[in-house]
N, C-alpha and C positions, 0 to 999 in steps of 0.2 A: 627884762628885769628878773623874772623868775622863769627858769626853764627846767622842767621835769622830764627825764628821759628813761624809759623802760623801767619804771618804778614798780617793784613788787613787794608785797608785805603780807605776812601770815600771822595767824593765831594758832600756834601749835601746828597741826597738820592741815589746817584749813587755810587755803590761799584766799585772802580777802581782797587784795589788789593785785592785778596781773598785767605787767608791762604797760603801765600807764604813761602816756606822753601828754604833757600840757604846758602851756606857757601863759604868762601874764606880762604884757608889754607895759612900759611905764605909763601911768595915767589911766590904764584900762580898768574896767569893771567886768570881771569874768565870773560866770555862774557855773556851778557844778551841781547837776541835778541827777535824779534817778530814784528808783523805788527804794523802800526800806531794805536794808541788807545788801545794797549794791556796791558798798565800799567807799562811799563818799567821806564819811567821818574818818575812816582809817587812812584815806589818802591825805587829808589835811593834817591828821596827827603825825603821820610819817614825815611830811614836809616840815612840820613844826618841831620835830625832834622829840615827840612824845611816844613814838613807836618806832622800833628799829626796822629798817628795810631789809628785805632778803637780798635785793639786788637793785641796780639802777643808780641814777645820779640826780641830785638836786643842786642847781646853780642859782645863786641870788646875786645879781650884778655880775662882777667879775670873779666871784668866789664860788668854789664848790663847797656846799654846806651839808652834804649828805651825812646824816647821823649826828649833826651837831645838837647839843642839848638846847632846850628851849630858852634858858636864861642867856646863853651865849648869842642866840639869834636875836633876842631883843636888843642887845647892845649894838647890833649891826643894822637895826632898823626893820626887823620883821616881827610883827606882833600877831598873837593868836587869841581870838575871842572864842572860848569853848562854848559848847552847847549848854543851855540852862539845864539844871538849876544851880550849877556851881557859879553863881553870878557875883555874889557879894560876901564880905565878911560881916556877918550879922551884928556882932557886938560893937563894931566900929561905926562912927558917923559917916555920912556921905563924903565929907571932905577928907576924912582919914582914909577911907577906901580909895579915893582918887589919888591921894598922896602915895599910896603903895606903888602906883605906876611910875612915879618919879624916882623912887628908890631903885626900880629895876633898870632905869637907863640914865639917871641923873639929868633929866631934862629941866628946863626952866619952869619950876612949879608954878609961880604966880602967873606967868604968861600962859601956860597950858591950862591952868584952872580957869582963867578968864575965857579961853577958847571953849572949854567944855560948858561953862555956864552960859555962854552966848548961844551955844548949840542947844542946850537943854536948860532953859530958864527955870523950869520946875526944880531942878537940882540945886540951883542957887538959893531958892526959897527954903529948901530942906537941908542945907549944907550941914547944920548942927544936929540933924535928926539921925537916930540910929538906923543903919541901912536895913536891918532885919524887920523894921516896922513899915517899910515902904511897900507899895503895891508891886505886883510882879513886873509890870511895865516900867515902873520907876527903878526897880532893881536892875533891869536890863539896861536902862540908860546909864546907871552907875557903872555897870560892867563895860559898856562901850566907852564911857568916859575914862575909865581907868586905863584901858589899852591906848587911848588917844594921848594920855599924859606922857606915854613913852615916846611920843613924836615919831611914829613909824613912817617908813617909806612904803611899806606893803603891809596890808592888814588882811589876815585870814579870819573868816567868820563862819562859824558852824551853826546853822539853823537859828538865827537870832530871834525869831518870833514864835517859836513853838509854845503853845499854851496861852498866848496873849490874845486879848480881845481885839476884834477887827480894827477899832479906832486906834489902839496902841500899835498894832502892826503898821498902820499907815504912818504913824508918827515916827516909829523906829526907822522905817525905810526912807522916810523923808530926810532924816538925819544922815543916813548912809549915802543916799544919792547926792546930798549936798556935799559931803566929804569928797565924793568922787568928782563932783563938779569943780571942787577947789584943788584937784590934782592928785588926791590920794589914790594909789593903786590898790585894788581890792579883789580878792578871790573869795567867793562866798558860796555856801551851801544853802539851798532853799527847797523845801518840800513842795511848795506851790510852783509848778513849772511855768504856768501862765505868768505869774508875777515875776519870776526870775528872768524869763525871756523879755518881759516888758521893760525892765530897768537895766539890763546888762548890755555890754557891747558884744560879748562873745560867750558861747555856751558849750559846755561839754556834758554829754549824757553818759553816765556810767551804767553798765548793765552787767551784773554778775562779775564785778571786779575789773571790767575792761571798758575802755572808751568805745561806745557803740556808734555815737554820732558826735560831731563837733562842727562848729561853724559860726558865722556872724548871727547874732540873736535875731536880727531883723529878718533874715532869710528863714530861720527855723520856726518863727512864731506860728505859722500856719502849716507846719510840716506834718504830713501823715506819718513820717518816720518816727517822730517823737511819740505820737499816740501809739503806734505799733510797738515801740520799744518798752513803753510803760506797761502795756498789756501782755507782753510776751512772758 
């Protein structure tokens, strides 16, 4: 479904991502892990059209989408949930925030709202509440719901639980793993390597902008290589 080949990306003279290869098969849940500054967010932003690549290719389905702008990608079924705190439009209600996703891809809004409210019943209770008055965890639910409204085939997620209480972390990841179980393809960044390895099918570990280790998550869960790479 997604195939990234030899992707490199820089900020000025600093190479943040260096010849990265990764893939996400249809229906897979793939984790991208690594220490702070390893290039994880830049990788996702480059795939999602928010940062220009220096070289390499990105293919989504049968299309090469290298360098496509984010709004064009959304129309073709690839959605990107950015890292908090850019989660919600505070002066709009929960329902108005969710409706923004429909505008991006002209999905069936009533049907998709029902899906989001079934996934997050708390949002249905607060649908008329201004998003800026919600808790951090509830705002993240709104952010997830808004990208789901676009009815994506592939969802890119950058560190969805940073700064959230442990109970909310569990709730957010319960929703993400449920979406995966329903067939949604997901590529996500998670700071907690143990959690990422526990819920994903396949894991890539970035180290200083390059893929250091990759493989089935079940095989890597007790890998000394992971520990060594994080401490290097």
